[in-house]
C-alpha positions in Angstrom: 3.9 20.3 20.8 3.9 16.7 19.6 7.1 14.7 19.4 7.1 11.9 16.8 9.8 9.3 17.1 10.1 6.8 14.3 12.0 3.5 14.1 12.3 1.6 10.8 13.6 -2.0 10.5 13.9 -4.2 7.4 13.4 -7.9 7.4 15.3 -9.2 4.3 13.9 -12.8 4.8 10.3 -11.8 4.4 10.8 -8.5 2.5 9.0 -6.4 5.1 9.8 -2.9 6.3 8.5 -2.5 9.9 7.7 1.1 11.1 7.1 1.9 14.7 6.1 5.5 15.6 5.8 6.9 19.1 3.6 10.0 19.3 4.1 12.0 22.5 1.8 14.9 23.4 4.5 17.2 24.9 2.1 20.2 25.1 0.4 21.5 28.2 -3.1 20.7 26.9 -5.0 17.6 26.0 -5.5 17.0 22.3 -8.7 15.6 20.9 -9.7 13.8 17.6 -6.1 13.1 16.8 -5.6 11.2 13.5 -2.2 10.1 12.0 -1.9 9.3 8.3 0.7 7.7 6.2 0.7 7.0 2.5 2.8 6.4 -0.6 2.5 6.6 -4.4 4.4 3.4 -5.4 4.9 3.7 -9.2 6.7 0.3 -9.4 6.7 0.3 -13.2 8.0 3.8 -13.8 11.8 3.0 -14.0 11.4 0.1 -16.5 8.4 1.2 -18.5 7.7 4.9 -17.7 4.3 3.7 -16.5 2.7 5.3 -13.4 -0.4 3.0 -13.3 -1.0 0.7 -10.4 -3.8 -1.8 -9.6 -5.0 -0.9 -6.1 -7.1 -2.9 -3.7 -8.2 -2.6 -0.1 -7.9 -6.2 1.2 -10.3 -8.0 3.4 -7.8 -7.9 6.3 -7.8 -4.1 6.3 -4.5 -3.8 4.4 -4.1 -2.0 1.1 -2.0 -3.2 -1.9 -0.8 -1.6 -5.1 0.5 -3.8 -7.9 2.4 -2.6 -11.0 0.6 -4.1 -14.1 3.8 -4.5 -16.1 6.3 -5.8 -13.6 3.8 -7.5 -11.3 5.7 -6.0 -8.3 3.5 -5.2 -5.3 3.7 -3.2 -2.1 1.2 -3.8 0.7 0.7 -1.5 3.7 -0.6 -3.3 6.8 -1.6 -2.1 10.3 0.1 -3.9 13.2 -1.3 -1.8 16.0 -3.8 -4.1 17.9 -5.5 -1.4 19.9 -5.9 1.3 17.3 -7.8 0.7 14.1 -6.0 1.4 10.8 -8.2 2.6 8.0 -7.0 1.8 4.5 -7.7 4.1 1.5 -6.7 4.5 -2.1 -6.3 8.1 -3.4 -5.9 9.2 -7.0 -5.3 12.6 -8.4 -8.3 14.7 -9.3 -7.5 17.7 -11.4 -3.8 17.2 -10.4 -4.7 17.4 -6.7 -3.9 14.5 -4.4 -5.9 13.7 -1.3 -3.5 13.9 1.6 -5.7 15.2 4.5 -5.7 12.3 7.1 -9.2 13.4 8.2 -10.5 12.8 4.7 -8.5 9.7 4.2 -9.9 8.3 7.4 -13.2 7.8 5.6 -11.5 4.9 3.9 -12.3 3.5 0.4 -11.4 4.9 -2.9 -11.0 8.7 -3.1 -10.3 11.5 -5.6 -11.3 9.7 -8.7 -9.8 6.3 -7.8 -12.3 3.9 -9.3 -12.1 0.8 -7.2 -10.1 -2.4 -6.8 -8.7 -2.4 -10.4 -7.9 1.3 -10.6 -5.5 2.0 -13.5 -4.8 5.5 -12.2 -1.6 6.9 -10.7 -3.0 6.3 -7.2 -1.5 6.2 -3.7 -2.1 3.7 -0.9 -2.8 5.1 2.5 -3.5 4.2 6.1 -4.9 6.4 8.9 -5.1 5.7 12.6 -7.9 7.1 14.7 -6.0 7.9 17.9 -8.7 10.0 19.5 -7.8 11.8 22.7 -4.1 12.3 23.5 -3.7 13.7 27.0 -0.7 15.9 27.8 2.3 13.9 28.7 0.9 10.7 27.2 2.2 8.8 24.2 0.7 6.3 21.7 2.6 3.8 19.6 1.6 3.0 16.0 3.1 0.0 14.3 2.7 -0.9 10.6 4.6 -2.6 7.8 5.2 -2.4 4.1 5.6 -5.7 2.4 7.3 -5.9 -1.0 7.4 -8.6 -3.6 6.4 -9.9 -6.9 3.0 -11.6 -7.5 3.9 -15.2 -8.4 3.0 -16.4 -11.9 0.4 -19.2 -11.5 1.6 -22.7 -12.6 -1.1 -22.8 -15.2 0.7 -20.1 -17.1 3.8 -22.3 -17.3 1.7 -25.3 -18.5 0.1 -23.1 -21.1 3.5 -21.9 -22.3 5.0 -25.4 -22.4 2.0 -26.6 -24.4 2.3 -23.8 -26.9 6.0 -24.6 -27.3 5.2 -28.2 -27.9 2.6 -27.3 -30.6 5.1 -25.0 -32.2 7.6 -27.8 -32.3 5.1 -30.2 -33.9 4.2 -27.6 -36.5 7.9 -27.1 -37.4 8.3 -30.9 -37.8 5.3 -31.1 -40.1 6.7 -28.3 -42.4 10.1 -30.1 -42.6 
C-alpha cells in the first residue's frame, strides 16, 4: 500500500497555500513508473457572474495559471520540488468528460479540447510529478503551492479613465 500524508499551510502575507505531500511505499514490493497528479477547476467568476470560463496559460517557469475574465482573480499552481519535475497541463471537458488520468496529464500542454493560452472553456489547471521508481519502505516528498490574487489593473487604464472624465467635464461645461 501507499501512505500519503499531506500538510497544508497558508501564508496570508503573500496569499499562498503551500502543500507538502509525503508518499511512502509501505508495500512489500517496489513500484515503478509512479506518477502523482493534482488539479483543480477554479471557476473564480461563478459566484458573482455565474460564469465558468477561465483564461488558462502554462507559464514559462512551468507553473500554470487560470484567470477569471470578469473578476480578474487568478490562481497559479507552482511546483516547489527541486528534484522532481512538475509537468503543467490545462484540461477542458470534451463531451462532458474531464481528463483526470495523471498518466495522460503528464504529457503536459492543453488537453481535451482546451485550445491554448487564452482558453475560454471551463478548464482545469493541473500538475503531475514523474516520481519514477518508489522502492518498498522509501518515501518521496512533493511540494507545491497555489497562489491567489487579482491581476492588477495597469496604470494606463486609470489614465485613460481620468482623461475620459476630464473630456466629459469639458463637454458638460460647453453645453451649459
